[in-house]
C-alpha positions as CSV (number, residue, x, y, z in Angstrom):
1,M,-12.7,32.4,-20.1
2,P,-15.4,30.4,-18.1
3,A,-17.3,32.0,-15.5
4,L,-16.2,30.3,-12.2
5,D,-19.9,28.7,-12.1
6,D,-19.4,26.9,-15.5
7,L,-16.7,24.2,-14.6
8,P,-18.9,21.2,-13.2
9,V,-19.7,20.7,-9.2
10,I,-17.9,17.5,-8.7
11,A,-18.9,15.5,-5.1
12,P,-15.7,13.7,-3.9
13,M,-14.5,10.0,-4.6
14,L,-14.4,7.7,-0.9
15,A,-12.2,5.5,-0.4
16,T,-13.0,1.7,1.4
17,A,-11.4,1.0,4.7
18,A,-9.2,-2.4,3.9
19,T,-5.7,-4.5,4.9
20,V,-2.9,-4.8,2.9
21,P,-4.0,-8.8,2.2
22,D,-7.0,-6.9,0.2
23,L,-5.0,-5.4,-2.2
24,G,-4.4,-9.0,-3.8
25,D,-1.4,-8.6,-6.3
26,P,0.3,-5.6,-5.2
27,E,1.5,-4.5,-9.2
28,R,-2.0,-3.2,-9.8
29,W,-1.9,-0.5,-7.4
30,A,-0.3,2.9,-6.6
31,Y,0.0,4.0,-3.3
32,E,-0.1,7.8,-1.7
33,V,0.3,9.1,2.0
34,K,-2.9,9.1,3.7
35,W,-3.2,13.3,4.7
36,D,-4.9,14.7,7.6
37,G,-6.6,17.5,7.3
38,Y,-10.0,19.0,4.9
39,R,-10.8,16.9,2.1
40,A,-11.6,19.9,-0.6
41,V,-12.5,19.7,-4.3
42,A,-11.2,22.5,-6.3
43,A,-13.0,24.7,-9.1
44,V,-10.1,26.6,-10.7
45,V,-10.5,29.5,-13.9
46,G,-7.0,30.4,-13.8
47,D,-5.3,33.8,-14.9
48,R,-5.4,35.0,-18.3
49,P,-3.4,38.3,-19.7
50,G,-4.6,41.2,-17.9
51,V,-7.7,39.6,-16.1
52,P,-6.9,37.5,-12.4
53,G,-8.7,34.4,-12.3
54,R,-10.5,32.2,-10.0
55,A,-11.0,29.7,-7.2
56,R,-13.5,27.8,-5.3
57,L,-12.4,25.3,-2.7
58,R,-15.5,23.2,-1.3
59,S,-15.4,20.6,1.4
60,R,-17.1,16.6,1.3
61,S,-20.2,18.4,2.8
62,G,-19.7,21.3,0.2
63,Q,-19.1,24.0,2.8
64,D,-17.2,27.2,0.9
65,F,-13.1,27.0,2.5
66,T,-12.5,29.9,0.1
67,A,-12.2,32.9,2.4
68,T,-11.1,30.3,5.1
69,Y,-8.2,29.6,3.3
70,P,-7.2,32.9,1.3
71,E,-3.4,32.0,0.8
72,L,-4.8,28.8,-1.5
73,G,-6.1,32.1,-3.6
74,E,-2.6,31.3,-5.2
75,L,-4.8,28.4,-7.5
76,P,-5.9,30.6,-10.3
77,T,-1.8,32.0,-11.1
78,L,-0.5,28.5,-11.0
79,L,-3.0,27.1,-13.2
80,A,-2.6,30.1,-15.7
81,G,-4.6,29.8,-18.9
82,H,-6.4,26.8,-17.9
83,D,-9.3,25.7,-15.9
84,A,-9.8,22.3,-13.7
85,V,-11.4,20.8,-11.0
86,L,-9.1,18.7,-8.5
87,D,-9.6,17.1,-5.6
88,G,-6.9,17.2,-3.0
89,E,-6.3,17.6,1.0
90,I,-6.0,21.1,3.1
91,V,-3.2,20.2,5.5
92,A,-1.4,22.0,7.9
93,L,2.3,21.3,8.3
94,D,4.8,21.0,11.2
95,A,8.2,22.2,10.9
96,Q,8.8,18.5,9.8
97,G,6.8,18.9,7.3
98,R,4.0,16.3,8.8
99,S,0.5,17.1,8.3
100,D,-0.9,18.3,11.6
101,F,-4.9,18.2,11.9
102,G,-4.9,19.6,15.1
103,R,-2.7,22.6,13.9
104,L,-4.8,22.9,11.1
105,Q,-8.2,23.2,13.5
106,H,-6.4,26.1,15.9
107,R,-5.6,28.1,12.4
108,G,-7.3,30.9,13.1
109,T,-6.0,33.6,10.6
110,P,-3.5,33.1,8.0
111,A,-1.2,36.0,10.3
112,G,-1.3,33.3,13.0
113,G,1.7,31.8,11.5
114,I,0.6,27.9,10.7
115,R,0.7,27.3,6.9
116,V,-1.3,26.0,5.1
117,H,-1.2,24.0,2.0
118,Y,-3.1,22.5,-0.6
119,L,-2.4,19.2,-1.7
120,A,-4.0,18.2,-5.0
121,F,-4.1,14.5,-6.1
122,D,-6.6,14.2,-8.8
123,A,-7.1,15.7,-12.2
124,L,-11.2,15.0,-12.5
125,F,-12.1,18.0,-15.2
126,V,-9.6,20.3,-17.6
127,D,-10.0,22.9,-19.9
128,G,-13.5,21.8,-20.8
129,V,-12.5,17.9,-20.9
130,S,-13.8,15.5,-18.1
131,L,-11.3,13.0,-17.0
132,L,-13.5,11.0,-14.8
133,A,-13.0,8.2,-16.9
134,E,-9.7,8.0,-17.7
135,P,-8.0,5.0,-15.4
136,Y,-6.0,6.8,-12.8
137,P,-2.1,7.0,-14.0
138,R,-3.8,9.3,-16.8
139,R,-5.3,11.8,-14.8
140,R,-1.9,11.9,-12.8
141,E,0.3,12.6,-15.7
142,I,-2.5,15.4,-16.8
143,L,-2.2,16.6,-12.9
144,Q,1.1,16.8,-12.4
145,A,1.5,19.2,-15.6
146,L,-1.1,21.3,-14.8
147,L,0.1,22.3,-11.4
148,P,3.0,23.1,-10.8
149,A,4.4,23.6,-7.1
150,G,3.7,26.8,-5.7
151,A,4.0,28.3,-1.6
152,H,0.6,26.7,-0.8
153,A,-0.4,24.6,-3.5
154,Q,1.3,21.3,-5.2
155,V,0.8,17.8,-5.9
156,P,2.5,15.4,-3.8
157,T,4.6,12.4,-4.6
158,T,2.8,9.5,-5.5
159,F,4.9,6.1,-4.5
160,G,3.8,4.0,-8.0
161,S,3.5,0.6,-7.2
162,D,6.5,0.5,-4.4
163,L,3.5,-0.5,-1.4
164,E,6.7,-0.8,1.5
165,V,8.0,2.5,0.6
166,A,4.8,4.2,0.9
167,L,4.2,2.6,4.0
168,Q,7.2,3.5,5.5
169,V,7.3,6.9,4.0
170,S,3.7,6.9,6.1
171,R,5.3,5.7,9.1
172,S,7.7,8.0,9.2
173,L,5.5,11.1,8.7
174,R,3.6,9.8,11.5
175,L,0.2,9.2,9.5
176,E,-2.7,7.4,10.0
177,G,-1.8,5.1,6.8
178,I,-2.2,4.9,3.2
179,V,-4.7,5.2,0.3
180,A,-3.8,2.7,-2.9
181,K,-5.7,3.0,-5.9
182,R,-6.2,1.3,-8.9
183,L,-4.2,1.7,-11.7
184,D,-7.3,1.1,-14.0
185,G,-10.0,2.6,-12.1
186,A,-11.6,5.3,-13.3
187,Y,-13.1,8.3,-10.5
188,L,-16.5,8.2,-9.5
189,P,-18.0,11.0,-8.2
190,G,-19.6,11.1,-4.5
191,R,-19.3,6.5,-4.5
192,R,-17.5,4.3,-1.9
193,S,-15.7,2.0,-4.1
194,R,-13.2,-0.7,-3.4
195,T,-11.0,1.0,-6.5
196,W,-9.3,3.2,-3.4
197,L,-8.5,1.8,-0.3
198,K,-7.3,3.3,2.8
199,I,-5.2,1.0,4.9
200,K,-4.1,2.0,8.4
201,H,-0.9,1.4,9.9
202,L,-1.5,-1.5,13.0
203,R,-0.7,-0.7,16.1
204,T,0.3,-2.8,19.0
205,Q,0.9,-2.4,22.5
206,E,1.0,-4.9,25.6
207,V,-1.4,-4.1,28.3
208,V,-2.3,-5.9,31.4
209,V,-6.1,-7.6,31.5
210,V,-7.7,-7.0,35.0
211,G,-11.4,-7.0,33.9
212,W,-14.1,-7.8,31.1
213,T,-17.8,-8.4,30.9
214,P,-19.5,-10.7,28.2
215,G,-20.6,-8.4,25.1
216,T,-24.1,-8.3,24.4
217,G,-25.4,-7.6,20.9
218,R,-23.3,-7.5,18.1
219,R,-20.5,-8.3,20.6
220,A,-22.0,-11.7,21.7
221,G,-19.6,-14.5,22.7
222,T,-16.9,-11.9,22.8
223,M,-15.9,-9.6,25.2
224,G,-18.1,-5.9,26.0
């Protein structure tokens, strides 16, 4: 049974802002909704018979979330017999199952009644084997076999290559948008890559223009 510090420290991969036309062939991608929470990499040593495991969750900047969200301590039990480094999002869900960043910020203590979940969407290292070079479908397959749904941790739905369904579900949950991930893409720690694209919903509104100022600098030739 390895120690928690024996697991690699892996910086999360970052997505590039894009629009739907940037996808080109939509069949080359898998789609997930973009959750609104705290990004967190979880290092987990699973329980062994008679020996409890441990978990550590860190933010993009390295902040330790472990003590802040003690209910996520169920991860070692869910991963019993295995050791892993996972990528995911810490979210607070409302009654409709929507992630609400405001609720997460005002969560306070577990006794405050706001339920927190860890939504794991990638497996980076499992049982001594790095998965970073594996394509997205293989990493996702391993993740789904590894992590059963618990009270506070689960693997969220992926929509395969069905872009329209992913966009529709994201809108219905009033989320910011979706993340498109290249099917042949490896996991690139700490890098912002175009093999992950974050696509926000376009929102339009009719307004009455009552005045404007000419742009300067980078906005020269446009409105300020």
